[in-house]
N, CA and C atoms as an extended XYZ file, in Angstrom:
234
Properties=species:S:1:pos:R:3:atomname:S:1:resname:S:1:resid:I:1 pbc="F F F"
N       -11.403        3.696       -5.625 N   UNK     1
C       -12.150        2.650       -5.022 CA  UNK     1
C       -11.439        2.260       -3.736 C   UNK     1
N       -12.163        2.158       -2.663 N   UNK     2
C       -11.601        1.781       -1.369 CA  UNK     2
C       -12.283        0.499       -0.928 C   UNK     2
N       -11.492       -0.557       -0.718 N   UNK     3
C       -12.058       -1.835       -0.281 CA  UNK     3
C       -11.743       -2.114        1.183 C   UNK     3
N       -11.343       -1.087        1.942 N   UNK     4
C       -11.036       -1.262        3.360 CA  UNK     4
C       -12.197       -1.901        4.106 C   UNK     4
N       -11.890       -2.885        4.946 N   UNK     5
C       -12.866       -3.641        5.735 CA  UNK     5
C       -13.846       -4.448        4.895 C   UNK     5
N       -13.571       -4.628        3.616 N   UNK     6
C       -14.449       -5.415        2.743 CA  UNK     6
C       -13.996       -6.872        2.656 C   UNK     6
N       -12.681       -7.089        2.577 N   UNK     7
C       -12.153       -8.450        2.515 CA  UNK     7
C       -10.685       -8.432        2.893 C   UNK     7
N       -10.170       -9.614        3.197 N   UNK     8
C        -8.767       -9.764        3.559 CA  UNK     8
C        -8.239      -11.017        2.872 C   UNK     8
N        -7.004      -10.954        2.379 N   UNK     9
C        -6.416      -12.065        1.643 CA  UNK     9
C        -5.059      -12.385        2.237 C   UNK     9
N        -4.815      -13.666        2.492 N   UNK    10
C        -3.492      -14.078        2.953 CA  UNK    10
C        -2.710      -14.697        1.804 C   UNK    10
N        -3.360      -15.559        1.041 N   UNK    11
C        -2.738      -16.185       -0.120 CA  UNK    11
C        -3.699      -16.046       -1.288 C   UNK    11
N        -3.189      -16.157       -2.469 N   UNK    12
C        -4.068      -16.129       -3.625 CA  UNK    12
C        -3.654      -15.092       -4.639 C   UNK    12
N        -4.636      -14.709       -5.419 N   UNK    13
C        -4.365      -13.820       -6.544 CA  UNK    13
C        -5.468      -12.775       -6.631 C   UNK    13
N        -5.055      -11.554       -6.867 N   UNK    14
C        -5.998      -10.451       -7.077 CA  UNK    14
C        -5.654       -9.838       -8.421 C   UNK    14
N        -6.659       -9.641       -9.244 N   UNK    15
C        -6.444       -9.058      -10.565 CA  UNK    15
C        -7.209       -7.756      -10.697 C   UNK    15
N        -6.668       -6.886      -11.520 N   UNK    16
C        -7.349       -5.619      -11.809 CA  UNK    16
C        -7.015       -5.203      -13.229 C   UNK    16
N        -8.001       -4.671      -13.899 N   UNK    17
C        -7.787       -4.048      -15.211 CA  UNK    17
C        -7.925       -2.556      -14.984 C   UNK    17
N        -6.857       -1.837      -15.252 N   UNK    18
C        -6.799       -0.423      -14.887 CA  UNK    18
C        -6.459        0.420      -16.106 C   UNK    18
N        -7.265        1.428      -16.338 N   UNK    19
C        -6.933        2.428      -17.359 CA  UNK    19
C        -6.219        3.575      -16.655 C   UNK    19
N        -5.070        3.920      -17.168 N   UNK    20
C        -4.239        4.936      -16.536 CA  UNK    20
C        -4.419        6.264      -17.258 C   UNK    20
N        -4.889        7.298      -16.547 N   UNK    21
C        -5.032        8.607      -17.186 CA  UNK    21
C        -3.679        9.281      -17.362 C   UNK    21
N        -3.606       10.153      -18.331 N   UNK    22
C        -2.367       10.875      -18.602 CA  UNK    22
C        -2.580       12.351      -18.286 C   UNK    22
N        -1.576       12.972      -17.686 N   UNK    23
C        -1.637       14.396      -17.416 CA  UNK    23
C        -0.745       14.788      -16.257 C   UNK    23
N        -0.117       15.942      -16.348 N   UNK    24
C         0.735       16.437      -15.268 CA  UNK    24
C        -0.069       16.549      -13.980 C   UNK    24
N         0.530       16.142      -12.895 N   UNK    25
C        -0.116       16.234      -11.587 CA  UNK    25
C        -0.914       15.003      -11.210 C   UNK    25
N        -1.162       14.088      -12.136 N   UNK    26
C        -1.882       12.852      -11.817 CA  UNK    26
C        -0.898       11.792      -11.333 C   UNK    26
N        -1.346       10.941      -10.421 N   UNK    27
C        -0.497        9.892       -9.881 CA  UNK    27
C        -1.355        8.660       -9.615 C   UNK    27
N        -1.878        8.026      -10.688 N   UNK    28
C        -2.724        6.853      -10.498 CA  UNK    28
C        -1.934        5.703       -9.892 C   UNK    28
N        -2.600        4.945       -9.030 N   UNK    29
C        -1.908        3.864       -8.330 CA  UNK    29
C        -2.870        2.737       -7.982 C   UNK    29
N        -2.319        1.548       -7.838 N   UNK    30
C        -3.028        0.367       -7.358 CA  UNK    30
C        -2.149       -0.198       -6.260 C   UNK    30
N        -2.642       -0.209       -5.014 N   UNK    31
C        -1.803       -0.631       -3.901 CA  UNK    31
C        -2.631       -1.337       -2.844 C   UNK    31
N        -1.934       -2.055       -1.976 N   UNK    32
C        -2.578       -2.789       -0.888 CA  UNK    32
C        -1.924       -2.411        0.434 C   UNK    32
N        -2.759       -2.297        1.441 N   UNK    33
C        -2.287       -2.023        2.798 CA  UNK    33
C        -2.538       -3.255        3.657 C   UNK    33
N        -1.834       -3.359        4.789 N   UNK    34
C        -2.084       -4.438        5.734 CA  UNK    34
C        -3.514       -4.375        6.257 C   UNK    34
N        -4.077       -5.520        6.640 N   UNK    35
C        -5.481       -5.607        7.062 CA  UNK    35
C        -5.784       -4.747        8.283 C   UNK    35
N        -4.783       -4.446        9.100 N   UNK    36
C        -5.015       -3.671       10.319 CA  UNK    36
C        -4.823       -2.163       10.123 C   UNK    36
N        -4.724       -1.707        8.901 N   UNK    37
C        -4.487       -0.291        8.621 CA  UNK    37
C        -5.589        0.608        9.174 C   UNK    37
N        -6.844        0.246        8.981 N   UNK    38
C        -7.954        1.091        9.406 CA  UNK    38
C        -8.304        0.942       10.887 C   UNK    38
N        -7.700       -0.023       11.561 N   UNK    39
C        -8.036       -0.246       12.968 CA  UNK    39
C        -7.110        0.496       13.926 C   UNK    39
N        -6.276        1.375       13.410 N   UNK    40
C        -5.478        2.220       14.277 CA  UNK    40
C        -3.989        1.987       14.251 C   UNK    40
N        -3.537        0.925       13.602 N   UNK    41
C        -2.090        0.712       13.526 CA  UNK    41
C        -1.525        1.642       12.454 C   UNK    41
N        -0.577        2.494       12.798 N   UNK    42
C        -0.118        3.516       11.850 CA  UNK    42
C         0.782        2.965       10.743 C   UNK    42
N         0.782        3.681        9.638 N   UNK    43
C         1.692        3.374        8.542 CA  UNK    43
C         3.093        3.756        8.994 C   UNK    43
N         4.105        3.035        8.703 N   UNK    44
C         4.228        1.894        7.810 CA  UNK    44
C         4.230        0.552        8.533 C   UNK    44
N         3.815        0.510        9.797 N   UNK    45
C         3.923       -0.722       10.587 CA  UNK    45
C         3.013       -1.834       10.093 C   UNK    45
N         1.991       -1.512        9.337 N   UNK    46
C         1.108       -2.540        8.810 CA  UNK    46
C         1.537       -3.018        7.427 C   UNK    46
N         2.531       -2.408        6.838 N   UNK    47
C         3.018       -2.805        5.523 CA  UNK    47
C         2.199       -2.185        4.404 C   UNK    47
N         2.829       -1.995        3.272 N   UNK    48
C         2.159       -1.465        2.078 CA  UNK    48
C         2.855       -2.037        0.855 C   UNK    48
N         2.076       -2.463       -0.116 N   UNK    49
C         2.605       -2.930       -1.384 CA  UNK    49
C         2.041       -2.032       -2.471 C   UNK    49
N         2.896       -1.252       -3.090 N   UNK    50
C         2.494       -0.445       -4.243 CA  UNK    50
C         2.666       -1.337       -5.466 C   UNK    50
N         1.568       -1.887       -5.944 N   UNK    51
C         1.629       -2.803       -7.074 CA  UNK    51
C         1.946       -2.050       -8.351 C   UNK    51
N         1.320       -0.890       -8.521 N   UNK    52
C         1.544       -0.087       -9.704 CA  UNK    52
C         1.317        1.379       -9.366 C   UNK    52
N         2.296        2.197       -9.659 N   UNK    53
C         2.157        3.648       -9.561 CA  UNK    53
C         2.704        4.233      -10.857 C   UNK    53
N         1.962        5.175      -11.418 N   UNK    54
C         2.359        5.799      -12.679 CA  UNK    54
C         2.306        7.306      -12.492 C   UNK    54
N         3.354        7.981      -12.880 N   UNK    55
C         3.320        9.443      -12.882 CA  UNK    55
C         2.647        9.860      -14.183 C   UNK    55
N         1.586       10.638      -14.083 N   UNK    56
C         0.757       10.965      -15.226 CA  UNK    56
C         1.481       11.603      -16.393 C   UNK    56
N         2.608       12.239      -16.133 N   UNK    57
C         3.338       12.882      -17.229 CA  UNK    57
C         4.063       11.855      -18.095 C   UNK    57
N         4.231       10.607      -17.591 N   UNK    58
C         4.907        9.556      -18.354 CA  UNK    58
C         4.201        8.225      -18.101 C   UNK    58
N         3.225        7.914      -18.909 N   UNK    59
C         2.453        6.685      -18.701 CA  UNK    59
C         3.145        5.442      -19.250 C   UNK    59
N         4.341        5.581      -19.776 N   UNK    60
C         5.071        4.423      -20.282 CA  UNK    60
C         5.920        3.753      -19.203 C   UNK    60
N         6.018        4.347      -18.024 N   UNK    61
C         6.794        3.772      -16.922 CA  UNK    61
C         5.882        3.540      -15.729 C   UNK    61
N         6.041        2.388      -15.093 N   UNK    62
C         5.286        2.079      -13.883 CA  UNK    62
C         6.276        1.697      -12.788 C   UNK    62
N         5.901        1.974      -11.545 N   UNK    63
C         6.767        1.702      -10.401 CA  UNK    63
C         6.051        0.764       -9.439 C   UNK    63
N         6.806       -0.098       -8.787 N   UNK    64
C         6.306       -0.977       -7.732 CA  UNK    64
C         7.238       -0.825       -6.535 C   UNK    64
N         6.661       -0.738       -5.334 N   UNK    65
C         7.468       -0.487       -4.138 CA  UNK    65
C         6.881       -1.210       -2.940 C   UNK    65
N         7.746       -1.683       -2.057 N   UNK    66
C         7.342       -2.257       -0.773 CA  UNK    66
C         7.697       -1.265        0.325 C   UNK    66
N         6.787       -1.077        1.283 N   UNK    67
C         7.038       -0.206        2.422 CA  UNK    67
C         6.815       -0.988        3.710 C   UNK    67
N         7.677       -0.789        4.667 N   UNK    68
C         7.597       -1.407        5.991 CA  UNK    68
C         8.380       -0.508        6.947 C   UNK    68
N         8.385       -0.813        8.246 N   UNK    69
C         9.099        0.063        9.177 CA  UNK    69
C        10.558        0.326        8.810 C   UNK    69
N        11.259       -0.679        8.314 N   UNK    70
C        12.673       -0.513        7.998 CA  UNK    70
C        12.908        0.225        6.690 C   UNK    70
N        11.932        0.228        5.808 N   UNK    71
C        12.084        0.917        4.525 CA  UNK    71
C        10.748        1.546        4.154 C   UNK    71
N        10.650        2.853        4.454 N   UNK    72
C         9.399        3.570        4.220 CA  UNK    72
C         9.667        4.920        3.586 C   UNK    72
N         8.599        5.586        3.171 N   UNK    73
C         8.732        6.886        2.537 CA  UNK    73
C         9.591        6.781        1.279 C   UNK    73
N        10.527        7.689        1.134 N   UNK    74
C        11.413        7.678       -0.021 CA  UNK    74
C        12.420        6.548        0.001 C   UNK    74
N        12.483        5.790        1.099 N   UNK    75
C        13.430        4.687        1.214 CA  UNK    75
C        12.773        3.336        0.985 C   UNK    75
N        11.621        3.315        0.321 N   UNK    76
C        10.934        2.056        0.047 CA  UNK    76
C        11.777        1.159       -0.847 C   UNK    76
N        11.489       -0.134       -0.795 N   UNK    77
C        12.218       -1.125       -1.590 CA  UNK    77
C        11.457       -1.327       -2.880 C   UNK    77
N        12.014       -0.867       -4.000 N   UNK    78
C        11.279       -0.989       -5.266 CA  UNK    78
C        12.178       -1.007       -6.450 C   UNK    78
């Protein structure tokens, strides 16, 4: 599901009920990008919050990570 250009939130709460599939090669995730992501500002300058990422081979562990210019890619803060 892509909600780009649908809404923008500065404060508040967003909830999701997510069923996570299991299987090698799957990488289900729930994440948010900065509001200016689709308008041409490149990643990671707009920020990214990985709320939940699960590697399909192990659905008992979930990861959360913050990405920004100073900490991006494999150097995310999580």
